[in-house]
C-alpha positions in Angstrom: -14.9 33.1 5.8 -14.1 33.7 2.0 -17.3 31.8 1.1 -19.3 34.7 2.4 -17.1 37.5 1.3 -18.6 38.3 -2.1 -22.1 38.7 -0.8 -24.0 41.5 1.1 -25.5 41.1 4.5 -28.9 39.7 3.2 -27.2 37.2 0.9 -24.9 36.1 3.7 -27.8 35.4 5.9 -29.5 33.4 3.1 -26.2 31.4 2.5 -25.8 30.8 6.2 -29.4 29.5 6.5 -28.8 27.3 3.4 -25.7 25.8 5.0 -27.6 25.1 8.2 -30.3 23.4 6.2 -27.8 21.2 4.4 -26.1 20.4 7.7 -29.5 19.5 9.3 -30.3 17.3 6.3 -26.9 15.5 6.7 -27.6 14.9 10.4 -31.2 13.9 9.7 -30.2 11.4 7.1 -27.6 10.0 9.4 -30.2 9.3 12.1 -32.7 8.1 9.6 -30.4 5.6 7.9 -29.3 4.0 11.2 -25.9 3.1 12.5 -23.7 1.1 10.1 -22.4 -2.1 11.6 -20.5 -2.9 8.4 -18.2 -5.8 7.6 -15.0 -3.6 7.7 -16.0 -2.2 11.1 -16.4 -5.7 12.7 -13.2 -6.8 10.9 -10.7 -4.1 11.4 -12.1 -0.6 12.2 -12.2 -1.4 15.9 -9.2 -3.7 15.8 -6.6 -1.3 14.4 -6.8 1.2 17.3 -6.7 -1.7 19.8 -3.6 -3.1 18.1 -1.9 0.3 18.4 -3.0 1.2 22.0 -2.5 -2.2 23.5 0.7 -2.9 21.6 -0.6 -6.3 20.4 2.0 -6.7 17.6 3.5 -9.8 19.3 0.2 -11.1 20.8 -2.1 -11.4 17.8 -1.4 -12.6 14.3 -3.5 -11.5 11.3 -6.4 -11.0 13.7 -8.4 -9.1 11.1 -7.1 -11.0 8.1 -5.5 -8.9 5.3 -6.6 -5.6 6.8 -5.1 -6.3 10.2 -2.1 -4.0 9.6 -3.8 -1.1 8.0 -3.1 2.1 9.9 -5.6 2.4 12.7 -4.9 6.0 13.8 -7.8 7.4 11.9 -10.2 5.1 13.8 -9.0 6.2 17.2 -11.8 8.7 17.9 -14.5 6.3 16.9 -12.8 3.5 18.9 -12.5 5.7 22.0 -16.2 6.8 21.8 -17.4 3.2 21.4 -15.2 1.8 24.2 -16.2 4.6 26.5 -19.9 3.6 26.1 -21.1 6.8 24.4 -24.6 6.8 23.0 -24.6 5.5 19.4 -26.7 8.4 18.1 -24.2 10.9 19.6 -21.3 9.1 18.1 -22.9 9.1 14.6 -23.8 12.8 14.9 -20.2 13.8 15.9 -18.8 11.8 12.9 -21.4 13.3 10.5 -20.5 16.8 11.7 -16.9 16.2 10.9 -17.7 14.7 7.5 -19.8 17.7 6.6 -16.6 19.7 6.3 -16.4 18.0 2.9 -19.4 19.9 1.7 -18.0 23.2 3.0 -14.8 22.6 1.1 -16.6 21.7 -2.1 -18.5 25.0 -1.8 -15.3 26.9 -1.2 -13.9 25.4 -4.4 -17.1 26.2 -6.2 -17.0 29.8 -5.1 -13.7 30.3 -7.0 -15.4 29.5 -10.3 -18.7 31.4 -9.9 -19.6 34.4 -12.1 -22.7 36.5 -12.8 -24.9 38.4 -10.4 -24.6 37.8 -6.7 -28.0 36.2 -6.4 -27.3 33.9 -9.3 -23.9 32.9 -7.8 -25.7 32.3 -4.4 -28.3 30.0 -6.1 -25.6 28.0 -7.9 -23.7 27.7 -4.7 -26.7 26.2 -2.9 -27.3 23.9 -5.8 -23.7 22.7 -5.7 -24.0 22.1 -2.0 -27.1 20.0 -2.5 -25.5 18.0 -5.3 -22.5 17.3 -3.2 -24.6 16.3 -0.2 -26.6 13.9 -2.4 -23.6 11.9 -3.6 -24.6 8.3 -2.8 -21.1 7.4 -1.7 -21.2 10.3 0.8 -24.7 9.4 2.1 -23.8 5.8 2.6 -20.7 6.7 4.6 -21.6 9.9 6.5 -21.8 9.3 10.2 -20.2 5.9 9.9 -16.8 4.5 10.9 -15.4 4.6 7.4 -12.4 6.9 7.1 -13.0 7.8 3.4 -15.1 10.9 4.4 -12.3 11.9 6.8 -9.4 11.6 4.5 -11.3 13.3 1.7 -11.4 16.5 3.9 -7.6 16.7 3.6 -7.5 16.0 -0.1 -10.1 18.7 -0.8 -8.4 21.0 1.6 -5.1 20.5 -0.3 -6.7 21.1 -3.6 -8.4 24.3 -2.3 -5.1 25.5 -0.8 -3.2 24.8 -4.0 -5.6 26.6 -6.4 -5.7 29.6 -4.0 -2.0 29.8 -3.0 -1.1 32.4 -5.7 -3.4 34.9 -4.0 -2.0 34.2 -0.5 0.3 36.7 1.1 2.5 33.7 2.1 2.7 31.6 -1.0 5.3 29.2 0.4 3.4 28.7 3.7 0.3 27.9 1.7 2.2 25.3 -0.3 3.6 23.8 2.9 0.0 23.4 4.2 -1.0 21.9 0.9 1.7 19.3 1.3 0.8 18.7 4.9 -2.9 18.0 3.9 -1.8 15.6 1.2 0.6 13.8 3.6 -2.1 13.4 6.3 -4.6 12.1 3.7 -2.0 9.5 2.6 -1.3 8.6 6.2 -4.9 8.0 6.8 -5.4 5.9 3.7 -2.7 4.8 1.4 -5.0 4.7 -1.6 -5.1 8.5 -1.5 -1.8 8.3 -3.3 -3.9 8.7 -6.5 -4.8 12.2 -5.5 -1.2 13.1 -4.6 -0.2 12.0 -8.1 -3.0 14.1 -9.6 -2.2 17.2 -7.7 1.5 16.8 -8.5 0.4 16.5 -12.2 -1.4 19.9 -11.8 1.7 21.3 -10.1 4.0 19.9 -12.9 2.0 21.7 -15.5 2.1 25.0 -13.5 5.8 24.6 -12.9 6.5 23.8 -16.6 4.8 27.1 -17.5 6.9 28.9 -14.8 10.1 27.3 -16.3 9.0 28.5 -19.7 8.8 32.0 -18.2 12.1 31.5 -16.5 10.7 31.7 -13.1 13.4 30.7 -10.6 11.0 29.9 -7.7 10.2 26.5 -9.1 12.7 24.5 -7.1 11.7 26.3 -3.8 8.0 25.7 -4.4 8.4 22.1 -5.3 10.7 21.5 -2.2 8.3 23.0 0.3 5.4 21.2 -1.2 7.3 17.9 -1.0 8.5 18.6 2.6 5.0 19.3 3.7 3.9 16.0 2.2 6.6 14.1 4.0 5.9 15.7 7.4 2.2 15.1 7.1 2.7 11.5 6.2 5.1 10.9 9.0 2.8 12.5 11.5 0.0 10.1 10.7 1.8 7.0 9.4 5.4 7.3 10.7 4.9 5.5 14.0 2.7 2.9 12.4 5.3 2.3 9.7 8.0 2.0 12.3 6.1 -0.6 14.3 5.4 -2.6 11.1 9.1 -2.3 10.1 10.4 -3.6 13.4 7.8 -6.4 13.6 7.5 -7.5 10.0 10.4 -5.9 8.1 8.1 -3.8 5.9 6.8 -0.3 6.6 3.5 -1.0 4.8 3.1 -4.7 5.6 1.7 -6.8 3.9 1.2 -4.6 0.9 3.7 -4.5 -2.0 5.6 -7.3 -0.4 7.2 -8.0 -3.8 9.4 -5.0 -2.9 9.9 -5.5 0.8 10.0 -9.4 1.0 8.6 -9.6 4.5 8.9 -13.2 5.7 5.4 -13.4 7.1 3.7 -12.9 3.7 4.2 -14.1 0.1 6.4 -11.9 -2.2 3.4 -10.5 -4.1 1.6 -7.2 -4.6 -2.0 -7.3 -3.4 -4.4 -5.6 -5.8 -8.2 -5.6 -5.4 -9.4 -6.5 -9.0 -13.1 -7.1 -8.2 -14.3 -4.1 -10.2 -11.7 -4.1 -13.0 -13.2 -6.7 -15.3 -14.6 -4.2 -17.8 -11.2 -2.8 -18.9 -10.7 0.7 -20.1 -13.9 0.6 -22.2 -15.8 -0.2 -19.0 -14.2 2.7 -17.2 -15.3 5.2 -19.9 -18.8 3.7 -19.8 -18.9 3.9 -16.0 -20.6 7.3 -15.7 -23.6 5.8 -17.4 -23.4 2.5 -15.7 -23.5 4.3 -12.3 -27.1 5.4 -13.0 -28.3 1.8 -12.9 -30.0 0.6 -9.8 -27.8 -2.4 -9.2 -25.0 -3.4 -6.8 -21.4 -4.2 -7.8 -21.2 -1.5 -10.5 -18.7 0.7 -8.7 -19.4 -0.4 -5.1 -20.8 -3.4 -3.3 -24.1 -1.7 -2.5 -26.9 -0.2 -4.7 -25.8 3.5 -5.1 -27.1 4.9 -8.3 -25.6 8.3 -9.2 -26.7 10.2 -12.3 -24.6 13.3 -11.7 -21.6 12.0 -13.6 -23.7 11.1 -16.6 -25.4 14.5 -16.5 -21.9 16.1 -16.6 -20.9 14.0 -19.6 -24.1 14.9 -21.4 -23.7 18.6 -20.7 -20.1 18.5 -21.9 -21.1 16.6 -25.1 -23.7 19.2 -25.9 -21.2 21.9 -25.3 -18.6 20.2 -27.6 -21.3 19.6 -30.3 -22.2 23.3 -30.2 -18.6 24.1 -30.7 -18.3 21.8 -33.7 -21.6 22.9 -35.3 -20.9 26.6 -35.0 -17.3 26.2 -36.2 -16.7 29.9 -35.8 -13.8 30.3 -33.5 -15.0 33.4 -31.8 -18.6 32.0 -31.3 -17.2 28.7 -30.3 -15.0 30.2 -27.6 -17.9 32.2 -26.3 -20.0 29.0 -26.1 -17.2 27.3 -24.1 -16.0 30.0 -21.9 -18.6 32.8 -21.7 -18.0 36.3 -22.9 -15.3 37.7 -20.7 -14.1 35.0 -18.2 -11.5 36.2 -15.7 -8.0 34.9 -16.4 -7.6 33.6 -12.8 -10.9 31.8 -12.8 -10.2 30.1 -16.1 -6.8 28.9 -14.8 -8.4 27.5 -11.6 -11.0 25.7 -13.7 -8.3 24.1 -15.8 -6.5 23.0 -12.6 -9.6 21.4 -11.1 -10.5 19.6 -14.4 -6.9 18.3 -14.7 -7.0 17.1 -11.1 -10.3 15.3 -11.7 -9.4 13.7 -15.0 -6.0 12.4 -13.8 -7.5 11.1 -10.5 -10.3 9.3 -12.4 -7.9 7.6 -14.8 -5.5 6.4 -12.1 -8.4 5.3 -9.9 -10.0 3.5 -12.8 -6.8 1.7 -13.7 -5.9 0.6 -10.2 -9.1 0.0 -8.2 -12.4 1.2 -9.5 -13.8 0.9 -6.0 -16.3 3.6 -5.3 -15.2 4.5 -1.7 -11.7 5.2 -2.8 -12.9 7.9 -5.2 -15.2 9.8 -2.7 -13.3 13.0 -3.5 -14.3 12.7 -7.2 -18.0 12.2 -6.4 -17.9 15.2 -4.1 -16.3 17.3 -6.8 -18.8 16.5 -9.5 -21.0 19.5 -8.6 -18.1 21.8 -9.1 -17.6 20.6 -12.7 -21.3 20.5 -13.4 -21.8 24.1 -12.3 -18.7 25.2 -14.2 -20.2 23.8 -17.4 -23.6 25.4 -16.6 -21.9 28.8 -16.4 -20.7 28.7 -20.0 -22.5 31.0 -22.4 -24.5 28.1 -23.9 -26.2 27.1 -20.6 -25.8 30.3 -18.5 -29.3 31.5 -19.0 -30.7 28.1 -17.9 -28.0 27.3 -15.3 -30.2 27.5 -12.2 -33.1 25.5 -13.7 -30.8 22.8 -15.1 -29.0 22.5 -11.8 -32.3 22.3 -10.0 -33.4 19.5 -12.3 -30.3 17.5 -11.7 -30.8 17.9 -7.9 -34.4 16.7 -8.2 -33.6 13.8 -10.5 -30.8 12.6 -8.2 -33.1 12.9 -5.2 -35.8 10.9 -6.8 -33.3 8.2 -8.0 -32.0 7.8 -4.5 -35.4 7.7 -2.9 -36.7 5.2 -5.5 -33.9 2.9 -4.9 -34.0 3.1 -1.1 -30.4 4.1 -0.6 -29.1 2.4 2.5 -26.0 1.7 4.6 -23.8 -1.3 4.1 -25.4 -2.8 7.2 -27.8 -0.3 8.6 -29.1 -1.2 12.0 -31.5 0.2 14.6 -30.2 2.6 17.2 -29.9 0.8 20.6 -27.9 3.1 22.9 -24.6 1.2 22.9 -22.8 1.0 19.5 -22.1 -2.8 19.9 -24.2 -5.3 21.8 -21.7 -8.1 22.4 -22.9 -11.0 24.6 -19.9 -13.1 25.4 -19.9 -15.9 28.0 -18.0 -15.1 31.2 -15.7 -18.1 30.9 -14.7 -16.9 27.5 -14.3 -13.2 28.2 -12.1 -13.9 31.2 -9.9 -16.5 29.4 -6.4 -15.7 28.4 -6.6 -18.3 25.6 -5.9 -18.2 21.9 -9.0 -17.5 19.7 -8.8 -18.4 16.1 -11.3 -17.8 13.3 -11.7 -19.5 9.9 -14.2 -17.1 8.3 -13.7 -14.2 5.8 -15.4 -12.1 8.5 -12.8 -12.4 11.3 -15.1 -10.6 13.7 -12.1 -9.3 15.5 -14.4 -6.7 17.2 -15.1 -9.5 19.6 -11.7 -8.7 21.1 -13.2 -5.7 22.8 -14.9 -8.2 25.2 -12.0 -10.5 25.6 -9.1 -10.4 28.1 -6.2 -8.2 27.1 -4.0 -11.4 27.4 -6.2 -13.3 24.9 -4.7 -13.8 21.4 -6.6 -13.4 18.1 -5.8 -15.2 14.9 -7.4 -15.6 11.5 -6.3 -18.7 9.7 -8.3 -19.0 6.6 -10.1 -15.8 5.9 -9.2 -13.6 2.9 -5.7 -15.0 3.3 -5.1 -18.6 4.0 -2.1 -19.0 6.4 0.5 -21.6 5.3 0.3 -24.8 7.4 2.5 -27.8 8.1 6.2 -27.1 7.6 5.5 -23.9 5.7 3.8 -22.3 8.7 5.3 -18.9 9.7 7.4 -19.2 12.8 5.4 -16.5 14.6 2.1 -18.4 14.0 3.8 -21.7 15.0 5.0 -20.2 18.3 1.5 -19.0 19.2 -0.3 -22.2 18.3 2.3 -24.5 20.0 2.1 -22.7 23.4 0.6 -25.6 25.4 0.1 -23.4 28.5 -2.8 -21.6 26.9 -6.2 -23.1 25.8 -7.1 -22.7 22.2 -10.7 -21.9 21.0 -12.2 -22.0 17.6 -14.4 -18.9 17.2 -17.1 -19.6 14.6 -19.5 -16.9 13.6 -22.8 -17.2 11.7 -24.7 -14.3 10.3 -28.3 -14.8 11.4 -29.5 -13.9 8.0 -27.8 -17.0 6.7 -29.6 -19.1 9.2 -32.8 -18.6 7.2 -31.2 -19.2 3.9 -29.2 -22.3 4.9 -31.7 -23.6 7.4 -29.0 -23.9 10.1 -30.0 -25.7 13.3 -27.6 -24.4 15.9 -28.1 -27.5 18.1 -27.2 -30.0 15.4 -24.1 -28.4 13.8 -21.5 -31.1 12.9 -18.2 -29.5 13.7 -16.1 -32.6 12.8 -15.7 -31.6 9.2 -13.5 -28.8 10.3 -10.7 -31.2 11.3 -9.5 -31.3 7.7 -8.9 -27.5 8.0 -7.5 -27.5 11.5 -5.2 -30.5 11.5 -2.6 -29.1 9.1 -2.2 -26.4 11.9 -1.8 -29.1 14.5 -5.3 -28.8 16.0 -8.6 -30.6 16.0 -12.0 -30.4 17.4 -12.6 -32.0 20.9 -14.8 -35.1 20.4 -18.1 -34.5 22.1 -17.0 -31.1 23.4 -19.6 -28.4 23.9 -19.2 -25.0 22.5 -19.9 -21.9 24.5 -22.4 -19.6 22.8 -22.2 -15.9 22.4 -23.7 -13.3 20.1 -23.4 -9.9 18.5 -27.0 -8.6 18.5 -28.5 -5.9 16.3 -31.7 -5.3 14.3 -31.3 -4.4 10.6 -33.2 -1.3 9.4 -34.1 -0.3 5.9 -35.0 3.0 4.2 -37.7 4.6 6.3 -38.6 1.3 7.9 -37.3 -1.2 10.4 -36.8 -4.8 9.3 -38.6 -7.6 11.1 -35.8 -10.1 10.5 -33.2 -10.9 13.1 -29.8 -9.6 12.5 -26.4 -10.0 14.1 -24.2 -13.0 14.5 -24.3 -16.2 16.5 -20.8 -16.8 17.9 -19.6 -20.2 19.1 -16.4 -20.7 21.1 -15.2 -24.4 20.8 -12.3 -25.7 22.8 -9.7 -27.4 20.5 -7.1 -30.0 21.3 -3.7 -30.8 19.9 -3.4 -33.2 16.9 -0.7 -35.9 16.9 2.3 -35.6 14.5 0.9 -38.4 12.5 -2.4 -36.8 12.1 -0.8 -33.5 11.1 1.4 -35.2 8.5 -1.5 -37.1 7.0 -3.7 -34.0 6.9 -1.0 -31.9 5.2 -0.4 -34.6 2.6 -4.2 -34.8 1.9 -4.5 -31.0 1.8 -1.8 -30.6 -0.8 -2.9 -33.4 -3.0 -3.8 -31.2 -5.9 -1.3 -28.4 -5.3 0.8 -29.3 -8.3 -2.2 -28.9 -10.5 -3.3 -25.7 -8.9 0.1 -24.2 -9.2 0.3 -25.3 -12.9 -2.9 -23.4 -13.6 -1.7 -20.3 -11.8 1.3 -20.2 -14.1 -0.8 -20.9 -17.1 -3.5 -18.4 -16.3 -1.8 -15.6 -14.4 -4.6 -13.1 -15.1 -7.3 -15.5 -13.9 -5.6 -16.7 -10.7 -3.9 -13.8 -9.0 -2.0 -13.5 -6.9 -0.3 -16.9 -7.1 0.8 -19.0 -4.2 -2.3 -19.2 -2.1 -2.6 -22.1 0.3 -5.2 -24.9 -0.3 -8.0 -25.5 2.2 -9.7 -28.9 2.3 -13.2 -28.6 3.8 -16.3 -30.8 3.4 -14.5 -33.0 0.9 -13.7 -30.0 -1.4 -10.3 -28.7 -2.1 -10.5 -24.9 -2.4 -7.8 -22.4 -3.3 -9.0 -18.7 -3.1 -7.3 -15.7 -4.5 -7.8 -12.8 -2.1 -9.3 -9.5 -3.1 -10.4 -11.0 -6.5 -13.2 -13.2 -5.5 -11.8 -16.0 -7.8 -11.3 -19.5 -6.6 -10.5 -23.0 -7.7 -12.4 -25.9 -6.1 -12.9 -29.6 -6.6 -16.4 -31.1 -6.6 -17.4 -34.7 -7.5 -14.2 -35.4 -9.4 -14.1 -32.2 -11.4 -11.9 -29.1 -10.9 -13.9 -25.9 -11.3 -13.1 -22.2 -11.4 -15.5 -19.9 -9.6 -15.8 -16.1 -9.2 -17.5 -13.7 -6.8 -21.2 -13.1 -7.7 -21.0 -15.4 -10.7 -23.7 -18.2 -10.7 -21.9 -20.5 -13.1 -18.8 -22.5 -12.5 -16.2 -23.2 -15.3 -15.1 -26.8 -15.5 -11.3 -26.9 -15.9 -10.2 -30.5 -15.5 -11.4 -34.1 -15.0 -9.7 -35.2 -11.7 -10.3 -38.9 -12.6 -7.2 -38.5 -14.8 -3.7 -38.8 -13.3 -2.2 -35.5 -12.3 0.8 -36.0 -14.5 -1.5 -36.4 -17.5 -3.4 -33.2 -16.6 -0.1 -31.2 -16.3 0.7 -32.2 -19.9 -2.9 -31.5 -21.2 -3.7 -27.9 -22.4 -6.4 -26.5 -20.1 -8.5 -23.5 -21.1 -8.3 -20.5 -18.7 -11.7 -19.3 -17.4 -13.0 -16.2 -19.0 -12.5 -12.9 -17.1 -15.5 -11.6 -15.1 -16.6 -8.4 -16.8 -19.6 -7.5 -14.6 -20.4 -8.8 -11.1 -23.8 -7.1 -10.9 -26.5 -9.7 -11.2 -29.3 -8.4 -13.4 
């Protein structure tokens, strides 16, 4: 292995032992943190493989809400282990072992930049490994069902292959493998396109230099790199795209439907804007914001990370030294060291360019921490590269060790945890579903943002799953999609409402399971031609788990109470009246969408009437309009206050002619 090549036997043993310790720490943390029964897992991680393996394209409909049709191939190993009844600890250990490949790839990248004595390089290599392992976004996801630490392996592998390909005996073959890795990463997760663009930017700079030197191999190199990308993508996403194309007329349904115009979804492009409120200034402040011990800075959980801020501070000191000294020769020495190797300097520039371009694209499009796991894993490479400059070289090991210690203390102080860490129990999921429900071939529909489609693992293969009003509200009445209408109007099959309540909410909302009034749901159900059965009893099931916190198990009950309530058909008159009532304020809602496009995006969402409130939500933004006590308000995710928009006592026609102030953009969602 090239990682060991520069060292003698004793140093190789030390390095091997260090890697084993890092691996043991990764596994140990995985077991300590507990298994992650996160929202996405219950929503679509376990549904995507089932959709693929059971060919459920014509059986279910938006079963996992918007994420229903994300490629489930990468979740197949996890799905198979869960459905085969493997021990939950064993599953997590296997996943964590695969995810640890990321750390090895970071070290392989780091090794290409190291200089100095062998023992100093070895020490810096171990520090880089520790810093990579301590990335909060890695620790939160390692050993879990998220595919970010899987796809990042292929991104880092592609970057390593590219910066090394000039030294390969088979340059073109190395470029093919680079493209294959990029294509596989894109097939696993489409948001990895940002890293493809970044590596192509690096390649474009390299090829521009070759063009300047009149190197005729540019076209061949670019071609094989592109071919590898296409083959890798088709291998992971080709079959999935084909199934989406023949079923929905879009190879990436429902995303970018403004380009594909699939009839089962609005002609809009979905963009998750929850973290974009700070604008470009917020992006450049993000490295320092990430140090704060608060949720919703760059991810939904508390995941403080000071490594990025440390890198910026070190670079600022380095730049200041260059300006103060002003002497070109001394300044160059401060930045690059006395006699850096030409190849090493070139690789450093490639890695820096890749990081900067990726960060800017990610910050402009998403700013969601999980999507940039590659960057958080790469931070130690850049930190050590700066520490190796002449200015810091003498103190590199000490400064690196201080950053490791500071990050460790920060994570421990803030009790870094999973999204939904739970106690190990043997089986991964403990689903308790009544027999009459598990054997039914009926239609099961949900109304919650958490579709809980994982329940499908305990249902009959003939049962259908639908999510009507989760992240995306399905059109009702005459606008109902034909596929949804055909499923709901099948009178040969019973229809059940599947309602789930997080037990933690039971305490907050003081829910009495025996006295729940279900009749208010008729205003939601009737536009779809359904209503609650008067006096009907609901079968009761559960998803059981016990939450666990950092180094301690929680005493509170976790999991979900799940109710399965038999529905009946509504009459045509009831449906018409319900649709008319539901759309009462739609003209006003649509007027505000046109007037405030940046506040209410994407437009065209359907209205839900529930408990006397008219609500129109804008998926993946957390923004919504709602009526309450004769006033129209705008609300936003994790904002305590509501913005009053209009007095509904006035006629709609008058409101349409009256200027209405748009609600202010949400800059920060973290509640201090």
